[in-house]
N, C-alpha and C positions, 0 to 999 in steps of 0.2 A: 761139813764143809769140805775136809781136805781127806776124809776117810776112802779106802779103797772100793768100798760095797756102795758107793754114790750110784743111785739108780735114775738120776737126772742126765737126760741125753746132753752131749757134748755140742756144743756149737762150734760150727764150723766158719772161720773167719774168710775164706777163700770165696773169692766171688767168681759165681758159675756162669758161664755163657754171656758173659758182659757183650751187650750189643756195639756197645761204642768203648773204643780205647782211647788213651790219651793222646792227644796229637802230638806229632811230632813240631817242635818249635825252633823256628829261627829268629833268635832275639834280635832286638834293634841293633845291638853292636857286633852283629855278624854279618859280613859279607861272603856268600859264595859264588866261586866262579867254577860252573862245571853243572850236569844234568842231575835231576833228583827224580827217584823214582819210589813210591811206596804205594802199600796196598790200603794205606788207612789215611787218615787225614793230616794234611801238614798245615802249620800256621804261620805266615811269614810275616815278622814285623822288621826284619832286617833288608838286605838286597841280595838278588840272585840274579848272576847273569848266565843264565842257561835254560834248558828245556824242563819243564815239569808234568811228572805224570802222577795222578793219584785218585783216591777215590772223592776226596773232598779237601779243597782249598781255601783257606781263609786269608785274605793279604790285608794286614792291618792299617791304619793311618798313616802310619810311617814306614808300611813296607813297599818295596820296589821290586819289582820283576821284568827284566828283559829277556825275552824268549818266547817259546811255543808252550802254550799250557794244554793240557789235555785230562778233563777231571769228570766226575758225574755231577760236582756242583762245585761252583766258586762263587764266594763273596767276595766281592772286591771293594775294600776302603780306602785303599792307596794308590800306587801306579803302576800300571802295566805297558810297556811298549810290545808288543807282538801279537802274534795269533792266539786266539781263545776258541776252543772246543770243547763243549760241558753240554751235558743236558739241562741243567739248571744255573744260568748265570743271573748274579743279583751285584747291580752296580749303586752302592750308596751316594750319598752327596758329596761325599769327600773323595770319591772315585775319580782317577784321572786315566782314562783308557785310550791308547793310539793303536789302532790294530782292527782286524776282522774280527767278528765273534759268529761262530757256528754255533747253534743252541737249539734246544727244543723248548725251553721256557726262557724268557728274557724280561727281567724286571730293572727299570732305571727310576731310581729317584732324583726329583728336582734338584739341581745344582749339581748332578754328575755332569763330568766331562767326558765326551766320547767322539771321536775321530777315528771311521773307520765304517765298513759296512756291515752290516747285520744279517745273517741268512740262517733261515730257520731249518734244522736238518729232518729229513724224513724218520720215521720210525724204526725202519729197518737200519738205517745208518747208525741212529743213535742206539741201538741194540748191540752193535759191535763197536761203539765209540772207544772203548778201552780195550779193546784188540789191540797187541801189537804190531806196528806197521812193517812191511817189508823194505827193510833200509838199502837194499841191494840196489844199484843203479842197474839197469839192463842197456846194455850198449843196442842200439836198435840198427844200426848198419851194419853189414857183414862185414870182415875184413876186405873181401875183393871192392865192395863198393867205395869202401875210404881208399884202398888204393890206387883205384881209379879216378876218384876225385882229387886224391893229393897229386896225381900224375897231371891231370888237366891244371890243376893250379901252377905246376910247376912249370909245362910247357908253357902255359899264358906268360908266365914270368920271364923266360928264357927268349921269347919273341919280344920282349920289351913292351908287352902289354898288361895292363893291370886286369885282373880279372873284375868282371861288374860284381858277382856277389858267387859265393862259393855256399852252397847247400847241403848240407850232411844228412 
């Protein structure tokens, strides 16, 4: 049993190639203000004020999220206020959703509350759903156009005339 000459193969207790990891859990007594980004699964039983990007998201019955959500799959049992974008969206009977849903597959149980628009995404959009969006804001006006517009606005005010509208 304890001899050095043992010919029995050793058992490796290491989990190899596990397809699913342990989800990150936001417990009921935890409130987070800020954005969450994960390459795995997130389970929310507490409350989050911020955006979430992950592979899979489960919002428990007591969970609440205020912000934009982007994931491969979302199971909503609690409350969400904000935009949702996912390949697969499931709203349980206890779900309370206020906001728009962009989805490839949508299932809503009887009793779920949903206020907003549901929009099916195309397959090409679904394939790039989790690509990081470009967060830079491009100023479409040139500096010259802006200065001309500002000058026109100030000239109208100098002449004691209020501009009807200023378009940029």
